[in-house]
MDAnalysis code that builds the backbone (N, CA, C; Angstrom):
import MDAnalysis as mda
import numpy as np

u = mda.Universe.empty(582, n_residues=194, atom_resindex=np.repeat(np.arange(194), 3), trajectory=True)
u.add_TopologyAttr("name", ["N", "CA", "C"] * 194)
u.add_TopologyAttr("resid", np.arange(1, 195))
u.add_TopologyAttr("resname", ["MET", "GLN", "LEU", "VAL", "VAL", "ALA", "ARG", "ILE", "GLY", "ARG", "ALA", "HIS", "GLY", "ILE", "LYS", "GLY", "GLU", "VAL", "THR", "VAL", "GLU", "VAL", "ARG", "THR", "ASP", "GLU", "PRO", "GLU", "LEU", "ARG", "LEU", "GLY", "PRO", "GLY", "ALA", "VAL", "LEU", "ALA", "THR", "GLU", "PRO", "ALA", "GLY", "ALA", "GLY", "PRO", "LEU", "THR", "ILE", "GLU", "THR", "GLY", "ARG", "VAL", "HIS", "SER", "GLY", "ARG", "LEU", "LEU", "LEU", "ARG", "PHE", "GLU", "GLY", "VAL", "ARG", "ASP", "ARG", "THR", "ALA", "ALA", "GLU", "ALA", "LEU", "ARG", "ASN", "THR", "LEU", "LEU", "ILE", "ALA", "GLU", "VAL", "ASP", "PRO", "ALA", "GLU", "LEU", "PRO", "GLU", "ASP", "PRO", "GLU", "GLU", "PHE", "TYR", "ASP", "HIS", "GLN", "LEU", "MET", "ASP", "LEU", "ASP", "VAL", "VAL", "LEU", "ALA", "ASP", "GLY", "THR", "GLU", "ILE", "GLY", "ARG", "ILE", "THR", "GLU", "ILE", "THR", "HIS", "LEU", "PRO", "SER", "GLN", "ASP", "LEU", "PHE", "ILE", "VAL", "GLU", "ARG", "PRO", "ASP", "GLY", "SER", "GLU", "VAL", "MET", "ILE", "PRO", "PHE", "VAL", "GLU", "GLU", "ILE", "VAL", "THR", "GLU", "ILE", "ASP", "LEU", "ALA", "GLU", "GLN", "ARG", "ALA", "VAL", "ILE", "ALA", "PRO", "PRO", "PRO", "GLY", "LEU", "ILE", "ASP", "GLU", "SER", "GLN", "ALA", "VAL", "ILE", "ALA", "SER", "SER", "ARG", "ASP", "GLU", "GLU", "GLY", "ASP", "GLY", "ASP", "GLU", "ALA", "PRO", "ALA", "THR", "GLY", "THR", "ASP", "ALA"])
u.atoms.positions = np.array([
    [0.846, -1.169, 0.000],
    [0.000, 0.000, 0.000],
    [0.894, 1.235, 0.000],
    [0.431, 2.284, -0.680],
    [1.205, 3.517, -0.762],
    [0.612, 4.582, 0.152],
    [1.508, 5.272, 0.877],
    [1.102, 6.364, 1.765],
    [1.892, 7.615, 1.426],
    [1.211, 8.762, 1.375],
    [1.898, 10.039, 1.179],
    [2.593, 10.379, 2.489],
    [3.912, 10.590, 2.421],
    [4.673, 10.869, 3.639],
    [5.198, 12.299, 3.704],
    [5.185, 13.016, 2.565],
    [5.661, 14.400, 2.575],
    [5.295, 15.082, 1.262],
    [5.351, 16.411, 1.292],
    [5.201, 17.223, 0.081],
    [6.416, 18.134, 0.014],
    [7.037, 18.172, -1.148],
    [8.231, 18.986, -1.326],
    [7.824, 20.459, -1.425],
    [8.554, 21.277, -0.667],
    [8.329, 22.722, -0.692],
    [9.350, 23.408, -1.581],
    [9.767, 24.590, -1.173],
    [10.674, 25.380, -2.004],
    [12.121, 24.900, -1.851],
    [12.933, 25.299, -2.807],
    [14.363, 25.002, -2.750],
    [14.987, 25.775, -1.593],
    [16.049, 25.199, -1.011],
    [16.760, 25.853, 0.094],
    [18.237, 25.910, -0.286],
    [18.750, 27.100, -0.454],
    [20.155, 27.239, -0.814],
    [20.384, 26.928, -2.287],
    [21.651, 26.693, -2.635],
    [22.007, 26.497, -4.050],
    [22.514, 25.090, -4.352],
    [22.508, 24.203, -3.361],
    [23.103, 22.872, -3.565],
    [22.071, 21.753, -3.707],
    [20.823, 22.104, -3.999],
    [19.831, 21.080, -4.296],
    [18.958, 20.641, -3.131],
    [19.068, 21.275, -1.974],
    [18.205, 20.913, -0.852],
    [16.808, 21.499, -1.050],
    [15.814, 20.819, -0.479],
    [14.432, 21.300, -0.511],
    [13.842, 21.222, 0.886],
    [12.889, 22.108, 1.165],
    [12.111, 21.984, 2.394],
    [11.014, 20.963, 2.117],
    [10.562, 20.290, 3.162],
    [9.460, 19.351, 2.988],
    [8.422, 19.558, 4.077],
    [7.175, 19.395, 3.678],
    [6.054, 19.396, 4.610],
    [5.826, 17.930, 4.973],
    [6.181, 17.564, 6.190],
    [6.110, 16.167, 6.626],
    [4.658, 15.770, 6.852],
    [4.272, 14.601, 6.339],
    [2.917, 14.091, 6.509],
    [2.928, 12.686, 7.097],
    [3.910, 12.410, 7.920],
    [4.007, 11.126, 8.591],
    [4.430, 11.362, 10.030],
    [3.989, 10.492, 10.924],
    [4.404, 10.578, 12.319],
    [5.765, 9.923, 12.530],
    [6.302, 9.299, 11.482],
    [7.569, 8.584, 11.584],
    [8.562, 9.060, 10.520],
    [8.909, 10.363, 10.548],
    [9.812, 10.864, 9.504],
    [11.176, 10.195, 9.520],
    [11.665, 9.817, 10.700],
    [12.976, 9.182, 10.777],
    [12.984, 7.822, 10.075],
    [11.841, 7.164, 10.025],
    [11.717, 5.868, 9.355],
    [11.440, 6.046, 7.867],
    [10.532, 6.926, 7.517],
    [10.082, 7.074, 6.129],
    [10.953, 8.006, 5.292],
    [11.637, 8.971, 5.946],
    [12.361, 9.998, 5.206],
    [13.850, 10.008, 5.525],
    [14.391, 8.864, 5.870],
    [15.814, 8.765, 6.182],
    [16.665, 8.571, 4.939],
    [17.967, 8.853, 5.046],
    [18.881, 8.639, 3.914],
    [18.773, 7.212, 3.383],
    [18.736, 7.106, 2.065],
    [18.615, 5.803, 1.412],
    [17.196, 5.415, 1.068],
    [16.201, 6.097, 1.648],
    [14.799, 5.779, 1.354],
    [14.503, 6.110, -0.111],
    [13.846, 5.188, -0.798],
    [13.438, 5.397, -2.186],
    [11.928, 5.612, -2.176],
    [11.511, 6.766, -2.706],
    [10.110, 7.153, -2.642],
    [9.532, 7.362, -4.032],
    [8.321, 6.876, -4.223],
    [7.584, 7.168, -5.445],
    [7.119, 8.614, -5.351],
    [6.673, 9.161, -6.467],
    [6.248, 10.556, -6.476],
    [4.921, 10.720, -7.191],
    [4.262, 11.818, -6.887],
    [3.069, 12.250, -7.624],
    [3.308, 13.709, -7.969],
    [3.558, 14.078, -9.200],
    [3.424, 13.264, -10.395],
    [4.542, 12.214, -10.513],
    [4.181, 11.091, -11.116],
    [5.090, 9.952, -11.214],
    [6.360, 10.279, -11.995],
    [6.283, 11.207, -12.957],
    [7.433, 11.553, -13.771],
    [8.571, 12.201, -13.009],
    [8.312, 12.693, -11.805],
    [9.351, 13.335, -11.008],
    [10.226, 12.325, -10.273],
    [9.827, 11.089, -10.222],
    [10.555, 10.110, -9.418],
    [10.803, 8.828, -10.161],
    [11.182, 7.810, -9.430],
    [11.335, 7.786, -7.973],
    [12.534, 8.618, -7.516],
    [12.469, 9.047, -6.264],
    [13.535, 9.849, -5.673],
    [14.163, 9.089, -4.509],
    [15.491, 9.123, -4.455],
    [16.228, 8.495, -3.362],
    [16.797, 9.595, -2.482],
    [16.509, 9.526, -1.184],
    [16.995, 10.547, -0.250],
    [18.478, 10.328, -0.004],
    [19.259, 11.380, -0.243],
    [20.702, 11.324, -0.025],
    [21.051, 11.804, 1.380],
    [20.483, 12.964, 1.765],
    [20.738, 13.511, 3.107],
    [19.478, 14.177, 3.629],
    [19.417, 14.307, 4.918],
    [18.323, 15.019, 5.565],
    [18.843, 15.712, 6.807],
    [18.286, 16.877, 7.091],
    [18.666, 17.606, 8.301],
    [17.551, 18.567, 8.661],
    [17.543, 18.978, 9.922],
    [16.564, 19.957, 10.380],
    [17.268, 21.303, 10.468],
    [16.626, 22.326, 9.878],
    [17.170, 23.686, 9.898],
    [16.026, 24.633, 10.259],
    [16.166, 25.361, 11.344],
    [15.148, 26.312, 11.821],
    [13.780, 25.651, 11.933],
    [13.751, 24.421, 12.430],
    [12.495, 23.716, 12.660],
    [11.876, 23.076, 11.429],
    [12.543, 23.139, 10.286],
    [12.027, 22.546, 9.049],
    [12.957, 21.432, 8.599],
    [12.372, 20.370, 8.055],
    [13.165, 19.278, 7.516],
    [13.630, 19.650, 6.116],
    [14.924, 19.505, 5.889],
    [15.513, 19.734, 4.568],
    [16.019, 18.401, 4.041],
    [15.703, 18.095, 2.790],
    [16.176, 16.868, 2.158],
    [16.953, 17.207, 0.899],
    [17.902, 16.319, 0.567],
    [18.588, 16.389, -0.721],
    [18.446, 15.000, -1.339],
    [18.110, 14.980, -2.614],
    [17.907, 13.729, -3.330],
    [19.080, 13.453, -4.254],
    [19.352, 12.166, -4.457],
    [20.406, 11.773, -5.384],
    [20.095, 12.347, -6.763],
    [21.113, 12.933, -7.403],
    [20.959, 13.484, -8.746],
    [20.434, 14.907, -8.791],
    [20.011, 15.458, -7.641],
    [19.518, 16.846, -7.595],
    [20.634, 17.677, -6.977],
    [21.344, 18.451, -7.818],
    [22.570, 19.114, -7.370],
    [22.508, 20.626, -7.313],
    [21.438, 21.239, -7.838],
    [21.397, 22.696, -7.815],
    [19.986, 23.191, -7.513],
    [19.904, 24.485, -7.310],
    [18.635, 25.112, -6.940],
    [17.571, 24.930, -8.018],
    [17.955, 25.027, -9.288],
    [16.993, 24.890, -10.383],
    [16.343, 23.504, -10.372],
    [17.153, 22.470, -10.210],
    [16.622, 21.109, -10.165],
    [15.751, 20.907, -8.927],
    [16.158, 21.499, -7.802],
    [15.374, 21.383, -6.572],
    [14.031, 22.101, -6.713],
    [14.052, 23.290, -7.310],
    [12.814, 24.063, -7.472],
    [11.843, 23.353, -8.411],
    [12.354, 22.574, -9.357],
    [11.498, 21.832, -10.289],
    [10.675, 20.754, -9.572],
    [11.095, 20.370, -8.367],
    [10.380, 19.340, -7.593],
    [9.293, 19.918, -6.691],
    [9.185, 21.229, -6.648],
    [8.234, 21.882, -5.739],
    [6.820, 21.326, -5.911],
    [6.138, 21.087, -4.798],
    [4.772, 20.559, -4.707],
    [4.641, 19.080, -5.099],
    [5.753, 18.401, -5.300],
    [5.717, 16.965, -5.581],
    [5.420, 16.219, -4.284],
    [4.508, 15.247, -4.350],
    [4.216, 14.405, -3.193],
    [5.195, 13.244, -3.144],
    [5.673, 12.920, -1.955],
    [6.562, 11.780, -1.746],
    [5.738, 10.638, -1.162],
    [5.848, 9.462, -1.779],
    [4.985, 8.335, -1.430],
    [5.826, 7.127, -1.052],
    [5.561, 6.568, 0.121],
    [6.276, 5.380, 0.604],
    [5.403, 4.149, 0.426],
    [6.047, 3.042, 0.132],
    [5.359, 1.751, 0.061],
    [5.353, 1.170, 1.474],
    [4.165, 0.860, 1.991],
    [4.022, 0.389, 3.363],
    [3.210, -0.904, 3.373],
    [3.640, -1.855, 4.168],
    [2.902, -3.111, 4.340],
    [1.588, -2.783, 5.048],
    [0.420, -3.162, 4.473],
    [-0.870, -2.836, 5.100],
    [-1.020, -3.401, 6.510],
    [-0.295, -4.450, 6.834],
    [-0.396, -5.043, 8.172],
    [0.475, -4.322, 9.195],
    [1.353, -3.445, 8.724],
    [2.254, -2.723, 9.619],
    [1.471, -1.739, 10.472],
    [1.807, -1.679, 11.753],
    [1.146, -0.767, 12.683],
    [2.171, 0.178, 13.285],
    [1.770, 1.400, 13.658],
    [2.698, 2.306, 14.340],
    [3.155, 1.696, 15.664],
    [4.338, 2.101, 16.119],
    [4.866, 1.584, 17.384],
    [3.995, 1.969, 18.572],
    [3.481, 3.189, 18.583],
    [2.645, 3.686, 19.675],
    [1.209, 3.189, 19.471],
    [0.641, 2.471, 20.446],
    [-0.721, 1.955, 20.282],
    [-1.786, 3.052, 20.203],
    [-1.434, 4.290, 20.551],
    [-2.371, 5.409, 20.470],
    [-2.292, 6.137, 19.129],
    [-1.444, 5.648, 18.216],
    [-1.321, 6.259, 16.898],
    [-1.906, 5.319, 15.852],
    [-2.362, 5.917, 14.740],
    [-2.991, 5.140, 13.677],
    [-2.578, 5.701, 12.327],
    [-2.490, 4.816, 11.350],
    [-2.298, 5.253, 9.978],
    [-3.661, 5.616, 9.408],
    [-3.663, 6.541, 8.453],
    [-4.922, 6.976, 7.847],
    [-5.730, 5.800, 7.313],
    [-5.060, 4.836, 6.659],
    [-5.808, 3.723, 6.067],
    [-6.526, 2.874, 7.116],
    [-6.050, 2.887, 8.360],
    [-6.725, 2.145, 9.424],
    [-8.021, 2.833, 9.843],
    [-8.063, 4.152, 9.695],
    [-9.204, 4.940, 10.168],
    [-10.280, 5.147, 9.106],
    [-9.893, 5.047, 7.854],
    [-10.864, 5.245, 6.771],
    [-11.992, 4.229, 6.865],
    [-13.208, 4.686, 6.647],
    [-14.423, 3.873, 6.644],
    [-14.839, 3.345, 8.010],
    [-14.205, 3.821, 9.095],
    [-14.682, 3.427, 10.424],
    [-16.054, 4.053, 10.654],
    [-16.927, 3.322, 11.341],
    [-18.209, 3.872, 11.756],
    [-17.957, 4.813, 12.928],
    [-18.607, 5.962, 12.921],
    [-18.484, 6.929, 14.012],
    [-19.777, 6.879, 14.804],
    [-19.653, 6.603, 16.112],
    [-20.822, 6.461, 16.973],
    [-20.604, 7.223, 18.275],
    [-21.732, 7.539, 18.939],
    [-21.668, 8.104, 20.287],
    [-21.467, 6.961, 21.272],
    [-21.159, 7.278, 22.518],
    [-20.928, 6.255, 23.539],
    [-22.144, 5.342, 23.719],
    [-23.359, 5.875, 23.492],
    [-24.564, 5.054, 23.644],
    [-24.879, 4.234, 22.393],
    [-24.004, 4.304, 21.379],
    [-24.193, 3.524, 20.158],
    [-24.905, 4.258, 19.042],
    [-25.354, 5.489, 19.282],
    [-26.039, 6.258, 18.245],
    [-25.097, 6.477, 17.065],
    [-25.551, 6.112, 15.874],
    [-24.728, 6.227, 14.681],
    [-24.651, 7.681, 14.219],
    [-23.425, 8.145, 13.944],
    [-23.199, 9.488, 13.422],
    [-22.903, 9.419, 11.925],
    [-22.102, 8.450, 11.506],
    [-21.742, 8.304, 10.104],
    [-20.490, 7.462, 9.971],
    [-19.745, 7.673, 8.843],
    [-18.491, 6.942, 8.663],
    [-17.420, 7.889, 8.159],
    [-16.181, 7.609, 8.507],
    [-15.052, 8.449, 8.127],
    [-14.771, 8.243, 6.636],
    [-14.822, 9.335, 5.868],
    [-14.550, 9.256, 4.434],
    [-13.244, 9.944, 4.061],
    [-12.732, 10.766, 4.963],
    [-11.499, 11.501, 4.661],
    [-10.863, 11.942, 5.970],
    [-9.536, 12.092, 5.952],
    [-8.815, 12.612, 7.109],
    [-7.993, 13.795, 6.614],
    [-8.198, 14.942, 7.236],
    [-7.490, 16.157, 6.859],
    [-6.460, 16.462, 7.932],
    [-5.227, 16.683, 7.503],
    [-4.141, 16.969, 8.433],
    [-3.882, 18.466, 8.455],
    [-4.172, 19.079, 9.590],
    [-3.945, 20.511, 9.777],
    [-2.758, 20.698, 10.721],
    [-2.153, 21.873, 10.743],
    [-1.007, 22.078, 11.640],
    [-1.330, 21.837, 13.113],
    [-2.536, 22.213, 13.553],
    [-2.853, 22.095, 14.970],
    [-3.458, 20.753, 15.359],
    [-4.161, 20.108, 14.425],
    [-4.813, 18.827, 14.727],
    [-5.272, 18.200, 13.428],
    [-5.687, 16.938, 13.518],
    [-6.263, 16.253, 12.367],
    [-7.780, 16.302, 12.489],
    [-8.450, 16.241, 11.350],
    [-9.913, 16.242, 11.319],
    [-10.414, 15.007, 10.599],
    [-11.442, 14.378, 11.163],
    [-12.170, 13.337, 10.451],
    [-13.278, 14.025, 9.669],
    [-13.393, 13.725, 8.391],
    [-14.542, 14.152, 7.610],
    [-15.486, 12.958, 7.637],
    [-16.652, 13.155, 8.241],
    [-17.600, 12.070, 8.473],
    [-18.840, 12.292, 7.620],
    [-19.168, 11.290, 6.817],
    [-20.382, 11.356, 6.001],
    [-21.538, 10.818, 6.821],
    [-22.558, 11.654, 6.985],
    [-23.751, 11.280, 7.753],
    [-24.655, 10.393, 6.900],
    [-25.575, 9.661, 7.502],
    [-26.498, 8.819, 6.726],
    [-27.324, 9.603, 5.703],
    [-27.571, 10.892, 5.973],
    [-28.357, 11.704, 5.033],
    [-27.500, 12.293, 3.909],
    [-26.197, 11.970, 3.883],
    [-25.306, 12.465, 2.838],
    [-24.556, 13.726, 3.202],
    [-24.945, 14.392, 4.276],
    [-24.222, 15.595, 4.710],
    [-22.903, 15.175, 5.362],
    [-22.021, 16.150, 5.565],
    [-20.739, 15.871, 6.191],
    [-20.583, 16.689, 7.464],
    [-19.833, 16.133, 8.396],
    [-19.487, 16.840, 9.621],
    [-18.001, 16.611, 9.868],
    [-17.327, 17.657, 10.392],
    [-15.902, 17.550, 10.701],
    [-15.736, 17.303, 12.197],
    [-14.987, 16.253, 12.515],
    [-14.744, 15.888, 13.904],
    [-13.253, 16.049, 14.191],
    [-12.867, 16.943, 15.105],
    [-11.448, 17.056, 15.461],
    [-10.964, 15.743, 16.093],
    [-9.833, 15.245, 15.612],
    [-9.271, 13.996, 16.129],
    [-8.391, 14.341, 17.327],
    [-9.077, 14.645, 18.440],
    [-8.415, 14.951, 19.707],
    [-9.010, 14.041, 20.777],
    [-8.219, 13.738, 21.778],
    [-8.600, 12.775, 22.806],
    [-9.898, 13.143, 23.527],
    [-10.156, 14.445, 23.717],
    [-11.353, 14.879, 24.435],
    [-12.630, 14.564, 23.656],
    [-12.532, 14.476, 22.326],
    [-13.715, 14.240, 21.497],
    [-13.766, 12.799, 20.993],
    [-12.663, 12.311, 20.443],
    [-12.605, 10.922, 19.980],
    [-12.084, 10.096, 21.157],
    [-13.015, 9.465, 21.862],
    [-12.656, 8.793, 23.113],
    [-12.136, 7.378, 22.920],
    [-12.443, 6.753, 21.767],
    [-11.999, 5.376, 21.551],
    [-11.936, 5.081, 20.053],
    [-10.861, 4.410, 19.655],
    [-10.752, 3.850, 18.310],
    [-10.694, 2.338, 18.500],
    [-11.689, 1.645, 17.976],
    [-11.771, 0.188, 18.108],
    [-11.650, -0.414, 16.708],
    [-10.417, -0.790, 16.340],
    [-10.188, -1.327, 15.000],
    [-10.860, -2.689, 14.820],
    [-10.936, -3.484, 15.882],
    [-11.578, -4.797, 15.775],
    [-13.055, -4.651, 15.432],
    [-13.715, -3.664, 16.036],
    [-15.146, -3.424, 15.784],
    [-15.371, -2.432, 14.643],
    [-14.264, -1.874, 14.099],
    [-14.330, -0.921, 13.002],
    [-15.195, 0.299, 13.355],
    [-14.883, 0.905, 14.527],
    [-15.661, 2.072, 14.934],
    [-14.802, 3.054, 15.722],
    [-15.235, 4.312, 15.670],
    [-14.646, 5.383, 16.458],
    [-15.760, 5.925, 17.346],
    [-15.515, 5.944, 18.642],
    [-16.506, 6.440, 19.598],
    [-16.157, 7.889, 19.913],
    [-17.171, 8.753, 19.843],
    [-16.934, 10.171, 20.100],
    [-17.831, 10.695, 21.217],
    [-17.352, 11.742, 21.870],
    [-18.120, 12.479, 22.882],
    [-18.074, 13.947, 22.464],
    [-18.917, 14.337, 21.501],
    [-18.839, 15.690, 20.956],
    [-19.391, 16.743, 21.906],
    [-18.793, 17.923, 21.884],
    [-19.363, 19.022, 22.670],
    [-20.669, 19.471, 22.018],
    [-21.533, 20.154, 22.769],
    [-22.797, 20.621, 22.194],
    [-22.555, 21.461, 20.945],
    [-23.313, 21.160, 19.893],
    [-23.234, 21.926, 18.662],
    [-22.303, 21.368, 17.610],
    [-21.430, 20.414, 17.961],
    [-20.512, 19.868, 16.965],
    [-21.245, 19.013, 15.940],
    [-22.167, 18.199, 16.396],
    [-22.926, 17.316, 15.514],
    [-24.238, 17.968, 15.091],
    [-24.924, 18.572, 16.043],
    [-26.223, 19.190, 15.788],
    [-26.133, 20.668, 16.146],
    [-26.132, 21.528, 15.133],
    [-25.965, 22.963, 15.375],
    [-27.049, 23.547, 16.264],
    [-28.232, 22.927, 16.303],
    [-29.312, 23.455, 17.132],
    [-29.000, 23.311, 18.628],
    [-28.006, 22.476, 18.961],
    [-27.625, 22.292, 20.366],
    [-26.457, 23.177, 20.773],
    [-25.996, 24.012, 19.858],
    [-24.835, 24.860, 20.134],
    [-25.131, 25.817, 21.287],
    [-24.132, 26.025, 22.110],
    [-24.233, 26.958, 23.225],
    [-23.485, 28.212, 22.808],
    [-24.189, 29.342, 22.764],
    [-23.575, 30.603, 22.366],
    [-23.077, 31.307, 23.619],
    [-21.772, 31.522, 23.666],
    [-21.180, 32.227, 24.805],
    [-20.874, 33.650, 24.377],
    [-21.270, 34.597, 25.176],
    [-21.020, 35.991, 24.855],
    [-20.239, 36.624, 25.982],
    [-19.232, 37.385, 25.644],
    [-18.452, 38.047, 26.686],
    [-19.272, 39.132, 27.380],
    [-20.305, 39.642, 26.704],
    [-21.155, 40.665, 27.320],
    [-21.925, 40.100, 28.508],
    [-22.322, 38.828, 28.401],
    [-23.075, 38.209, 29.497],
    [-22.239, 38.138, 30.764],
    [-20.918, 37.988, 30.610],
    [-20.046, 37.837, 31.769],
    [-19.687, 39.174, 32.400],
    [-19.855, 40.280, 31.659],
    [-19.437, 41.583, 32.171],
    [-20.515, 42.270, 32.996],
    [-21.664, 41.705, 33.078],
    [-22.736, 42.333, 33.837],
    [-23.871, 42.709, 32.924],
    [-24.802, 43.523, 33.437],
    [-25.995, 43.847, 32.650],
    [-25.829, 45.107, 31.802],
    [-24.654, 45.698, 31.788],
    [-24.403, 46.849, 30.923],
    [-24.757, 48.183, 31.552],
    [-25.194, 48.220, 32.835],
    [-25.572, 49.472, 33.471],
    [-24.372, 50.232, 34.017],
    [-23.245, 49.556, 34.139],
    [-22.075, 50.207, 34.706],
    [-21.367, 51.025, 33.650],
    [-20.764, 52.140, 34.074],
    [-20.000, 52.978, 33.157],
    [-18.708, 52.268, 32.807],
    [-18.289, 52.346, 31.546],
    [-17.032, 51.677, 31.164],
    [-15.838, 52.409, 31.776],
    [-14.781, 51.644, 32.049],
    [-13.553, 52.227, 32.551],
    [-12.844, 52.952, 31.435],
    [-12.224, 54.111, 31.732],
    [-11.579, 54.898, 30.683],
    [-10.074, 54.679, 30.636],
    [-9.483, 54.270, 31.688],
    [-8.049, 54.004, 31.697],
    [-7.205, 55.240, 31.984],
    [-7.817, 56.411, 32.275],
    [-7.045, 57.603, 32.609],
    [-7.563, 58.173, 33.915],
    [-6.706, 58.799, 34.677],
    [-7.111, 59.442, 35.927],
    [-7.490, 60.888, 35.647],
    [-8.529, 61.363, 36.298],
    [-8.966, 62.738, 36.092],
    [-8.272, 63.667, 37.014],
])
């Protein structure tokens, strides 16, 4: 099975290095020197990683045969794809590969069906499950421990405890800072002494 593990960003320097947007929890395993990766578009690869290093919090890679900035810039926005055994599991039992989570049934703790996971979106702050509801609509569920309370691969389900309004907008609780400041009869503070 093929998994996208990174997207190539802009060239860095003049010796063929590129920045990469990492899309794997195991960059040391998937993006280490010697790794041979397929690409999308396919014509850009396969690419073999020659060196890797972290610079200012970003991973920089250099590929065999890519020796200058022009060649590195030509790879911009190319996806790097690793071949992974479908039976392989992450070392941490609390981590999951996207393919393990796809098509899981999403239910509440009481068994109420919400839908099934059709897509996983990776954002800088958290991942999101895109869940297709039985009526065809979609809902986004943040993949955080407070909301997704259990992933049961044997039962093919994800149990969630959503806050009010996440699943049903009519249950949303509107919080207003005005409600906390009082009834509005008090004069506002000016911040200067008279």
